[in-house]
C-alpha positions as CSV (number, residue, x, y, z in Angstrom):
1,M,34.3,1.7,5.9
2,Q,37.0,1.8,8.9
3,L,34.9,1.0,12.8
4,Q,36.7,2.0,15.9
5,Q,35.4,-0.9,17.8
6,T,36.4,-2.1,21.4
7,E,37.9,-5.8,21.5
8,H,34.2,-7.1,22.2
9,G,32.6,-6.0,19.6
10,S,30.7,-2.9,21.4
11,L,31.9,0.6,20.0
12,S,33.4,2.5,22.6
13,R,31.7,5.8,23.4
14,P,32.7,7.3,26.8
15,R,32.3,10.9,25.4
16,S,28.4,10.6,24.0
17,R,27.6,9.0,27.5
18,Q,28.7,12.0,29.2
19,I,27.7,14.5,26.9
20,Y,24.3,12.7,26.8
21,A,24.5,12.9,30.8
22,D,25.3,16.7,31.1
23,S,22.6,17.8,28.4
24,C,19.5,15.9,30.3
25,A,20.9,18.4,33.3
26,V,19.9,21.3,30.6
27,I,17.5,19.2,28.1
28,P,14.0,17.2,29.0
29,G,15.2,14.2,28.1
30,G,18.6,15.3,27.1
31,V,17.3,15.6,23.5
32,N,15.3,18.1,21.4
33,S,12.8,15.8,19.6
34,P,12.1,12.3,21.6
35,A,12.8,9.8,18.6
36,R,16.9,10.7,19.3
37,S,16.5,9.3,22.8
38,F,17.0,5.9,21.9
39,A,14.5,5.4,24.5
40,K,13.4,1.8,23.9
41,L,17.0,0.9,22.7
42,G,19.0,0.4,25.4
43,L,21.6,2.6,24.1
44,T,22.9,6.2,24.9
45,P,21.6,8.5,22.2
46,M,24.3,8.8,19.3
47,I,25.9,12.3,19.6
48,V,27.2,13.2,16.2
49,A,30.1,15.5,15.2
50,S,29.9,15.7,11.6
51,G,28.6,13.9,8.3
52,M,29.8,13.7,4.5
53,G,28.4,11.3,2.3
54,D,27.0,8.6,3.4
55,L,28.7,8.2,6.7
56,I,28.6,10.0,10.1
57,L,31.2,10.2,12.7
58,D,30.0,10.2,16.4
59,V,31.8,12.5,19.2
60,D,33.6,9.5,20.0
61,G,35.3,8.7,16.2
62,N,33.2,5.9,15.5
63,E,31.6,6.2,12.0
64,Y,28.5,4.6,10.7
65,I,26.3,4.0,7.2
66,D,23.6,6.4,7.6
67,F,20.1,4.6,6.7
68,C,18.2,7.6,8.2
69,C,19.7,10.5,6.5
70,S,17.8,13.2,9.1
71,W,14.6,11.2,8.7
72,G,14.4,11.5,5.0
73,S,15.9,14.8,4.4
74,L,19.0,14.0,2.9
75,I,18.6,12.7,-0.7
76,F,22.1,13.9,-1.9
77,G,23.6,13.0,1.8
78,H,25.9,14.8,3.8
79,A,27.8,18.3,3.2
80,H,27.0,18.1,-0.8
81,P,29.6,20.3,-2.0
82,Q,27.2,22.1,-3.9
83,I,24.1,22.5,-1.3
84,V,27.0,23.7,0.6
85,Q,28.3,26.5,-1.6
86,A,25.2,27.3,-2.4
87,A,24.2,28.0,1.6
88,V,27.6,29.7,2.1
89,Q,27.8,32.2,-0.7
90,Q,24.1,33.3,0.2
91,M,25.3,33.3,3.9
92,Q,27.9,36.3,3.4
93,F,25.1,38.2,2.2
94,G,23.7,37.8,5.2
95,S,21.5,35.0,6.9
96,S,18.2,36.6,7.9
97,F,16.0,39.6,6.8
98,G,12.3,38.7,7.5
99,I,12.1,40.5,4.6
100,A,11.0,38.6,0.9
101,T,14.2,37.7,-1.1
102,E,14.4,37.2,-4.8
103,V,15.4,33.1,-4.3
104,E,11.8,32.6,-3.0
105,L,10.1,33.3,-6.1
106,Q,12.7,30.7,-7.3
107,I,12.3,28.1,-5.6
108,A,8.3,29.0,-5.7
109,R,8.2,28.8,-9.4
110,Q,10.6,25.2,-9.6
111,V,8.1,23.7,-7.0
112,V,4.8,24.8,-9.0
113,Q,6.4,23.6,-12.6
114,L,7.6,20.4,-11.2
115,I,4.5,19.5,-9.0
116,P,1.3,20.6,-11.5
117,S,-1.6,20.0,-8.6
118,I,0.6,23.1,-6.7
119,E,-0.3,26.6,-8.1
120,K,0.6,28.4,-5.3
121,I,3.0,27.8,-2.8
122,R,3.6,29.2,0.9
123,F,7.0,28.6,2.6
124,V,7.2,27.5,6.4
125,N,9.9,26.5,8.8
126,S,8.6,23.0,9.7
127,G,6.7,20.0,8.7
128,T,3.9,20.5,12.0
129,E,3.4,24.4,10.6
130,A,2.4,23.0,7.0
131,T,0.3,20.8,7.8
132,M,-1.2,23.2,11.0
133,T,-1.5,25.6,8.4
134,A,-3.2,23.2,5.8
135,M,-5.7,22.2,8.0
136,R,-6.5,25.9,9.4
137,L,-7.0,26.8,5.5
138,A,-9.0,24.1,4.8
139,R,-11.3,25.2,7.4
140,G,-11.1,28.8,6.3
141,Y,-11.7,27.7,2.6
142,T,-14.8,25.6,3.4
143,G,-16.3,27.0,6.1
144,R,-16.5,23.5,7.9
145,P,-15.1,22.0,11.0
146,K,-14.2,18.4,10.7
147,I,-10.4,16.9,9.2
148,L,-10.4,13.1,8.5
149,K,-7.3,11.9,9.2
150,F,-5.9,8.1,9.5
151,T,-4.6,5.9,12.3
152,G,-0.8,5.8,12.5
153,H,-0.7,8.8,9.8
154,Y,1.4,11.4,11.7
155,H,1.2,15.1,10.5
156,G,3.6,17.1,13.2
157,H,3.1,18.1,16.7
158,S,0.2,19.9,16.5
159,D,-2.6,19.7,19.2
160,S,-5.2,18.8,16.5
161,L,-3.5,16.0,14.9
162,L,-1.9,13.8,18.0
163,I,-4.3,11.8,17.6
164,Q,-4.2,8.0,16.4
165,A,-0.8,9.1,15.0
166,G,2.5,7.7,14.1
167,S,5.9,8.1,14.6
168,G,7.4,8.9,18.4
169,V,4.2,9.6,19.9
170,A,3.2,5.9,18.7
171,S,5.8,4.6,20.7
172,L,5.0,6.7,24.0
173,N,1.4,6.4,24.1
174,P,-0.3,3.4,22.9
175,L,-3.7,5.5,22.1
176,A,-1.4,7.4,20.2
177,T,-2.2,10.8,21.4
178,S,-0.4,13.4,23.6
179,K,-0.8,14.8,27.5
180,G,-2.2,18.5,27.4
181,V,-3.8,17.8,24.8
182,T,-7.9,18.6,25.7
183,P,-10.8,16.5,24.5
184,N,-12.5,19.7,23.2
185,T,-9.0,20.6,20.6
186,I,-9.5,17.1,18.9
187,A,-13.2,16.8,19.0
188,D,-13.1,18.1,15.1
189,T,-10.3,15.5,14.5
190,L,-11.9,12.3,13.2
191,C,-9.7,9.2,12.7
192,C,-10.5,5.7,9.9
193,P,-8.4,3.2,9.1
194,F,-6.0,3.4,6.6
195,N,-6.7,1.4,3.6
196,D,-10.2,0.1,4.9
197,F,-12.7,1.0,1.9
198,A,-15.7,0.1,4.1
199,A,-15.1,2.1,7.1
200,L,-14.5,5.1,4.2
201,R,-17.7,4.4,2.4
202,A,-19.4,4.0,5.7
203,F,-17.9,7.7,6.6
204,F,-19.0,9.0,4.0
205,S,-22.1,8.3,3.8
206,S,-23.0,9.3,7.3
207,P,-23.9,12.9,8.1
208,E,-20.9,13.9,9.5
209,A,-19.4,14.5,6.3
210,K,-21.3,17.2,5.3
211,L,-19.3,19.1,7.8
212,L,-15.7,17.7,6.6
213,A,-13.8,20.4,5.4
214,A,-10.4,18.3,4.5
215,V,-9.0,14.6,4.5
216,I,-5.3,14.7,5.2
217,L,-2.8,11.6,4.5
218,E,0.1,10.2,4.2
219,P,-0.1,8.9,0.8
220,V,2.8,6.6,1.3
221,T,3.3,6.4,5.4
222,G,6.7,6.6,6.6
223,N,5.6,6.7,10.4
224,M,4.0,3.4,10.9
225,G,6.8,2.0,8.5
226,V,6.4,2.1,5.3
227,V,3.0,1.5,4.2
228,P,1.7,1.7,0.4
229,P,-2.2,2.5,-0.2
230,E,-4.1,0.3,-1.3
231,P,-5.1,0.1,-5.2
232,L,-7.7,2.3,-5.7
233,F,-7.9,3.8,-2.2
234,L,-6.4,7.3,-3.3
235,Q,-8.7,7.5,-6.1
236,M,-12.1,6.7,-4.0
237,L,-10.3,9.3,-1.3
238,Q,-10.6,11.5,-4.5
239,Q,-13.6,10.8,-5.6
240,E,-15.6,11.2,-2.0
241,T,-13.9,14.5,-1.0
242,K,-14.8,16.1,-4.8
243,R,-18.8,14.6,-3.9
244,V,-18.8,16.2,-0.3
245,G,-17.3,19.4,-1.5
246,A,-14.1,18.7,1.0
247,L,-10.7,19.2,0.5
248,L,-7.9,16.3,0.0
249,I,-4.6,17.0,1.8
250,F,-1.5,15.3,0.7
251,D,0.9,15.5,3.4
252,E,4.0,14.7,1.6
253,V,6.7,16.2,3.7
254,I,8.4,12.6,3.2
255,T,7.7,11.9,0.1
256,G,7.3,14.8,-1.3
257,F,10.5,14.7,-4.5
258,R,11.5,11.4,-3.0
259,L,9.0,8.7,-4.8
260,G,9.6,11.1,-7.7
261,I,10.1,14.5,-8.8
262,T,6.1,15.0,-8.6
263,G,6.0,12.8,-5.2
264,A,3.8,10.1,-4.6
265,Q,1.1,11.9,-6.1
266,G,2.9,11.5,-9.5
267,L,3.5,7.8,-8.9
268,Y,-0.5,7.3,-7.9
269,G,-1.8,9.8,-10.6
270,I,-3.7,11.4,-7.9
271,T,-4.5,15.6,-7.9
272,P,-4.9,16.9,-4.3
273,D,-6.3,19.9,-3.5
274,L,-3.8,21.3,-1.1
275,T,0.1,19.7,-0.6
276,C,2.3,19.8,2.5
277,L,6.2,19.8,1.4
278,G,9.1,19.3,4.0
279,K,12.4,17.8,4.1
280,I,14.1,17.8,0.7
281,I,12.9,21.1,-0.5
282,G,15.4,22.2,2.5
283,G,18.2,20.3,1.5
284,G,18.9,19.6,5.1
285,F,17.5,23.2,6.5
286,P,14.4,23.9,8.2
287,V,12.0,24.2,5.4
288,A,8.2,23.4,4.4
289,A,5.6,24.6,2.5
290,I,2.3,24.4,1.9
291,G,1.1,24.6,-1.7
292,G,-2.5,23.6,-3.9
293,R,-4.8,25.5,-6.2
294,R,-4.7,29.2,-6.4
295,D,-8.1,30.1,-5.0
296,I,-7.5,28.2,-2.0
297,L,-3.8,29.6,-1.5
298,D,-5.1,33.3,-2.3
299,C,-7.3,32.4,1.3
300,L,-4.0,33.1,2.9
301,A,-3.5,36.9,4.7
302,P,-2.5,39.6,3.6
303,L,-4.6,37.7,0.4
304,G,-7.1,36.6,2.6
305,H,-8.7,36.1,6.4
306,V,-6.9,32.8,7.4
307,Y,-4.0,33.9,8.5
308,Q,-0.2,32.3,8.9
309,A,3.2,34.3,9.5
310,G,7.0,33.4,10.4
311,T,9.7,35.6,11.1
312,L,12.0,32.7,9.7
313,S,9.4,32.0,7.1
314,G,11.5,32.0,3.1
315,N,14.5,31.9,5.4
316,P,17.3,32.7,2.2
317,V,20.2,30.3,3.4
318,A,17.5,27.5,3.6
319,M,15.9,28.5,-0.2
320,Q,19.5,28.8,-1.6
321,A,19.8,24.9,-0.3
322,G,16.4,23.8,-1.4
323,L,16.5,25.2,-4.9
324,K,20.5,23.9,-5.5
325,T,18.6,20.3,-4.3
326,L,16.1,20.6,-6.7
327,E,18.5,21.4,-9.1
328,L,20.4,18.3,-8.6
329,L,17.0,15.9,-8.8
330,Q,16.4,17.2,-12.1
331,Q,19.9,15.8,-13.8
332,P,19.3,12.9,-15.6
333,G,18.9,9.1,-14.5
334,V,19.1,10.4,-10.5
335,Y,15.9,8.5,-9.4
336,E,16.6,5.7,-11.6
337,E,20.2,5.5,-9.4
338,I,18.6,5.8,-6.1
339,E,16.0,3.1,-7.2
340,R,18.1,0.6,-7.7
341,K,20.6,1.3,-4.9
342,A,17.4,0.4,-2.7
343,K,16.7,-2.8,-4.5
344,R,20.4,-3.4,-3.7
345,L,19.7,-3.1,-0.4
346,A,15.8,-4.5,-0.5
347,D,15.4,-7.6,-2.1
348,P,18.0,-9.7,-0.8
349,I,16.6,-9.2,2.6
350,E,13.0,-9.8,1.0
351,A,14.3,-13.5,0.4
352,A,15.6,-14.0,3.5
353,L,12.3,-13.3,5.6
354,R,10.6,-15.3,3.4
355,D,10.1,-18.3,5.7
356,K,10.6,-15.8,9.1
357,N,8.4,-14.1,11.1
358,G,9.1,-10.4,9.3
359,C,9.1,-8.5,6.4
360,I,10.1,-5.8,4.7
361,Q,8.0,-3.3,2.8
362,R,9.6,-0.4,0.7
363,V,8.2,2.3,-1.8
364,G,10.9,3.5,-3.6
365,S,13.7,5.0,-2.0
366,M,11.4,4.3,1.6
367,L,11.7,0.7,3.3
368,N,11.9,-0.8,6.9
369,L,11.7,-4.2,8.2
370,F,8.8,-5.5,10.4
371,F,9.2,-8.0,12.9
372,G,6.1,-10.5,14.1
373,V,4.5,-9.6,11.3
374,K,4.0,-10.3,7.6
375,S,2.2,-8.0,6.2
376,V,1.0,-4.2,7.1
377,R,-2.0,-2.1,5.6
378,K,-3.1,-0.1,8.4
379,R,-1.8,0.6,12.0
380,E,-4.2,-2.3,12.9
381,D,-2.1,-4.9,11.3
382,L,0.7,-4.1,13.8
383,A,-0.6,-5.4,17.4
384,Q,1.9,-8.1,16.7
385,L,4.9,-5.8,16.0
386,D,8.0,-7.0,18.0
387,E,9.5,-3.6,18.9
388,A,11.8,-5.9,20.9
389,M,13.1,-7.9,18.0
390,F,13.7,-4.3,16.3
391,A,15.6,-3.1,19.2
392,K,18.0,-6.1,19.1
393,L,18.4,-5.3,14.9
394,F,18.9,-1.8,16.3
395,N,21.9,-3.1,18.5
396,Y,23.2,-5.4,16.4
397,L,23.5,-2.8,13.3
398,F,24.9,-0.2,15.3
399,D,27.8,-2.1,16.8
400,R,28.6,-2.7,13.4
401,G,28.4,0.7,12.1
402,I,25.1,1.0,10.6
403,Y,22.6,3.3,11.7
404,I,19.0,2.9,10.7
405,S,16.0,4.7,11.9
406,P,15.8,4.4,15.5
407,S,12.3,3.2,15.9
408,A,10.3,0.1,14.7
409,Y,7.4,2.8,13.2
410,E,10.2,4.8,11.2
411,S,11.5,4.6,7.6
412,W,14.5,4.0,6.5
413,F,15.7,5.9,4.0
414,I,18.0,5.2,0.6
415,S,20.3,8.2,-1.2
416,H,21.7,9.4,-4.6
417,V,25.2,8.7,-2.8
418,H,25.1,5.7,-0.8
419,L,28.4,3.4,-1.9
420,D,27.5,-0.2,-3.4
421,S,29.8,-1.5,-0.9
422,H,28.0,0.1,2.0
423,I,25.0,-0.8,1.2
424,D,26.4,-4.5,0.7
425,Y,27.9,-4.5,3.9
426,A,25.0,-3.8,5.0
427,V,22.9,-6.2,3.3
428,D,25.3,-9.0,5.4
429,S,24.7,-7.8,8.4
430,I,21.1,-7.8,8.3
431,L,21.3,-11.3,6.6
432,S,23.7,-12.6,9.6
433,F,21.3,-11.3,12.2
434,I,18.1,-12.8,10.0
435,R,19.8,-16.3,9.9
436,G,20.2,-16.2,13.9
437,M,16.7,-15.4,14.4
């Protein structure tokens, strides 16, 4: 790859600075999602012009190897020819109808065939909408008010889930909540530390367990860094929710179709009652879904009395892109190749961090570096997280044309199209940074 840099090593970005300054006059913070602001990184946010494969190009002509991949959405990288073709062909016949189309049936059948726990599926437009619908559905199905979530797990920005959350809200507020969310709104949202068997047993032995509609979690977290479940933790959750008559909701907006063709639930052998999907199922377009048992999904309107609707739900362009992505993922050797590339990136870094105050955690093609801690099992382990060191790493890599997710709390992602030469360049750069710590 060729990097356009100044003689001092820092990337020249005058047009990015100007566009950002102009955007701040008409867009709050100059961005339409807080994590894009680079608020704790001391940098002007990136302003992207285009992407191709594993590279993105900014408006100043600087090229970056992309290890964020639209926050995990682009498992086949930017502008994959077959996905682009599927979307463009649909646009020639119309891009939005607000009416049912055949492609919705086609992709629904694909998901139902691929993920055993999903018997029916309803498409929505964002992960936030999917988790919001899942909670409403769980409450409507069970007739109970309480939802249990885990500290550090992020399920979008609906009011009742913005409590002890991960992702950008964790950087915004140490309590990981948001102003504007009233105490009454979150009164029925309960929190428990992730991977804490004793705390979970105590909750399920309490009177509140009888009021529980559902437990929602990221089976592998991607919003407080990559944190896998402890052995048997998910099994315990499944047993306890079943015992008290509550539903188990897997938020697989990130992990769905990333950790395998059956997601995290296939990887760990768990059958949730409801699953939230997003990102990859849209092939780069804004798509999400709620799927699960037939008897639960049939509570949604128009069959049942749990209301959900959306003008752009099941948008045909997004459905075509998602359908093509699922077809590509089923080609032989796809996940094996992504795993090989993830190991190529992670293994040398893991070795280099053994005698340093940091660690790398990886599950499949999700990974990230933690500075200041040697292992993370739950959000409470991040009390000593060194965000300042992460900011230094981000700046160091950014100057060298390497773009990682711009938060110490977010996962990095490997795509099928990352070149070995680009991975090796990133490894050499990260090892150089570690040696200088």
